[in-house]
SEGU-443599 format. One line per 5 residues: number of its first residue (from 1); for each residue x, y, z of N, C-alpha, C. Coordinates in steps of 0.2 Angstrom, whole numbers, plus 5000, padded with zeros to 4 digits. Layout:
// SEGU-443599
NUM> X:Y:Z:X:Y:Z:X:Y:Z; ...
END
This chain:
// SEGU-443599
1> 5121:4933:5136:5117:4931:5142:5115:4923:5142; 5116:4920:5147:5115:4913:5147:5107:4911:5147; 5105:4906:5143:5098:4905:5143:5097:4898:5146; 5091:4897:5149:5089:4890:5151:5087:4886:5145; 5087:4880:5146:5084:4876:5140:5077:4877:5138
6> 5072:4879:5143:5066:4881:5141:5065:4887:5137; 5070:4892:5139:5070:4898:5135:5072:4897:5128; 5076:4892:5126:5078:4891:5120:5072:4890:5115; 5068:4886:5117:5062:4885:5113:5057:4891:5112; 5057:4895:5117:5053:4901:5117:5056:4906:5112
11> 5063:4906:5112:5066:4911:5107:5066:4908:5100; 5066:4902:5099:5065:4899:5092:5058:4900:5090; 5053:4899:5094:5046:4900:5092:5045:4908:5090; 5048:4912:5094:5047:4919:5093:5051:4921:5086; 5057:4918:5085:5061:4920:5079:5057:4918:5073
16> 5054:4912:5073:5050:4909:5067:5045:4914:5066; 5041:4916:5071:5035:4920:5070:5037:4927:5068; 5042:4930:5071:5044:4936:5069:5046:4937:5061; 5050:4931:5059:5052:4931:5052:5046:4931:5048; 5041:4926:5049:5035:4925:5045:5031:4932:5045
21> 5030:4935:5051:5026:4941:5052:5029:4946:5047; 5036:4947:5047:5040:4952:5043:5038:4951:5036; 5039:4944:5034:5038:4943:5027:5031:4944:5025; 5026:4942:5029:5019:4944:5027:5017:4951:5027; 5020:4955:5032:5019:4962:5032:5022:4965:5026
26> 5028:4963:5024:5031:4966:5017:5026:4964:5011; 5024:4958:5011:5019:4956:5006:5013:4960:5006; 5010:4961:5012:5004:4966:5013:5005:4973:5010; 5011:4976:5013:5012:4983:5011:5014:4984:5004; 5018:4979:5001:5021:4981:4995:5019:4977:4989
31> 5014:4972:4990:5011:4968:4985:5004:4969:4985; 5000:4967:4991:4993:4967:4991:4990:4974:4991; 4993:4979:4995:4990:4986:4995:4991:4989:4988; 4997:4989:4985:4997:4993:4979:4993:4990:4973; 4992:4983:4973:4988:4980:4968:4981:4982:4970
36> 4979:4982:4976:4972:4983:4977:4970:4991:4976; 4975:4995:4978:4973:5002:4977:4976:5006:4972; 4981:5004:4969:4985:5008:4963:4983:5005:4956; 4982:4999:4956:4981:4996:4949:4974:4994:4948; 4972:4995:4942:4965:4993:4940:4965:4986:4936
41> 4967:4981:4940:4968:4975:4936:4965:4969:4941; 4959:4967:4939:4955:4962:4943:4959:4955:4943; 4963:4954:4938:4966:4947:4938:4972:4947:4943; 4975:4953:4944:4980:4954:4949:4977:4953:4956; 4972:4957:4957:4968:4957:4963:4966:4950:4966
46> 4964:4946:4961:4962:4939:4963:4968:4935:4965; 4973:4936:4962:4979:4932:4964:4982:4934:4971; 4981:4940:4974:4984:4942:4980:4979:4942:4986; 4973:4940:4984:4967:4941:4990:4969:4936:4996; 4974:4931:4995:4975:4927:5001:4980:4931:5006
51> 4984:4936:5003:4989:4939:5008:4986:4942:5014; 4981:4946:5014:4978:4949:5020:4976:4944:5025; 4972:4939:5022:4970:4933:5027:4976:4930:5030; 4981:4928:5027:4986:4924:5030:4990:4929:5034; 4991:4935:5032:4994:4940:5037:4991:4941:5043
56> 4984:4941:5043:4980:4941:5049:4981:4936:5054; 4981:4930:5052:4983:4924:5056:4990:4923:5058; 4995:4925:5054:5002:4925:5056:5003:4930:5061; 5000:4936:5061:5001:4941:5066:4998:4939:5072; 4992:4936:5072:4989:4934:5078:4994:4929:5082
61> 4997:4924:5078:5001:4920:5081:5008:4923:5083; 5010:4928:5080:5016:4932:5082:5014:4935:5088; 5008:4938:5089:5007:4942:5096:5007:4936:5101; 5004:4931:5100:5005:4925:5106:5012:4923:5107; 5016:4922:5102:5023:4920:5104:5027:4926:5107
66> 5025:4932:5105:5029:4938:5108:5027:4939:5115; 5021:4938:5117:5018:4938:5124:5022:4932:5128; 5022:4926:5125:5025:4921:5128:5033:4922:5129; 5036:4925:5124:5043:4926:5125:5044:4932:5130; 5041:4937:5130:5042:4943:5134:5040:4941:5141
71> 5035:4937:5142:5034:4935:5149:5039:4930:5152; 5042:4926:5148:5047:4921:5150:5054:4925:5151; 5055:4930:5147:5061:4935:5148:5060:4940:5154; 5053:4940:5157:5052:4945:5162:5053:4952:5160; 5050:4953:5154:5051:4960:5151:5045:4964:5154
76> 5046:4971:5155:5041:4975:5158:5035:4976:5152; 5029:4978:5154:5024:4978:5150:5025:4983:5144; 5028:4989:5145:5029:4993:5139:5034:4990:5134; 5039:4987:5136:5044:4983:5132:5040:4978:5128; 5036:4974:5132:5032:4969:5129:5027:4972:5123
81> 5024:4978:5124:5020:4981:5119:5024:4983:5113; 5030:4985:5114:5034:4987:5109:5036:4981:5104; 5037:4976:5108:5038:4969:5104:5032:4968:5100; 5026:4968:5103:5020:4967:5099:5019:4971:5093; 5020:4978:5094:5019:4983:5089:5024:4982:5084
86> 5030:4979:5085:5035:4978:5080:5032:4974:5074; 5027:4970:5076:5024:4966:5070:5020:4969:5066; 5018:4976:5067:5014:4979:5063:5017:4983:5057; 5024:4984:5058:5027:4988:5053:5032:4983:5049; 5032:4985:5042:5037:4980:5038:5044:4981:5041
91> 5047:4976:5041:5054:4975:5043:5055:4976:5051; 5051:4979:5055:5052:4980:5062:5052:4974:5066; 5048:4969:5064:5048:4962:5067:5055:4959:5066; 5058:4960:5060:5064:4957:5058:5070:4960:5062; 5069:4967:5063:5075:4970:5067:5074:4968:5074
96> 5068:4967:5077:5068:4965:5084:5070:4958:5085; 5068:4954:5080:5070:4947:5080:5078:4946:5080; 5081:4950:5077:5089:4950:5077:5091:4952:5084; 5088:4957:5087:5090:4960:5094:5089:4954:5099; 5083:4951:5098:5081:4946:5103:5086:4940:5103
101> 5087:4938:5097:5091:4932:5096:5098:4933:5098; 5101:4939:5096:5108:4941:5099:5108:4941:5106; 5103:4944:5109:5103:4944:5117:5102:4938:5120; 5097:4934:5118:5095:4928:5121:5098:4921:5119; 5102:4921:5114:5105:4915:5111:5112:4914:5113
END
């Protein structure tokens, strides 16, 4: 699909945020949560307390960039919601990022 020059920037921003959201989601699910709930080690817990905080901010920015991309691409609301929800599951934002980039680049 041909893209306009202004769509290129939107795709790049979405791609960046989708990758960051995916990485932070993986850190949250597979580092922070196991350390917090499975291990009784206060030293480890202290070292990963930043993960949920950073994840929250990254996800908020991901939602904004997903909304911007979906509105520029003129996606229907349900498809837009799917894109937003992809940021909540580990790896899902990485999969949708690949699909978006392959279709709009």
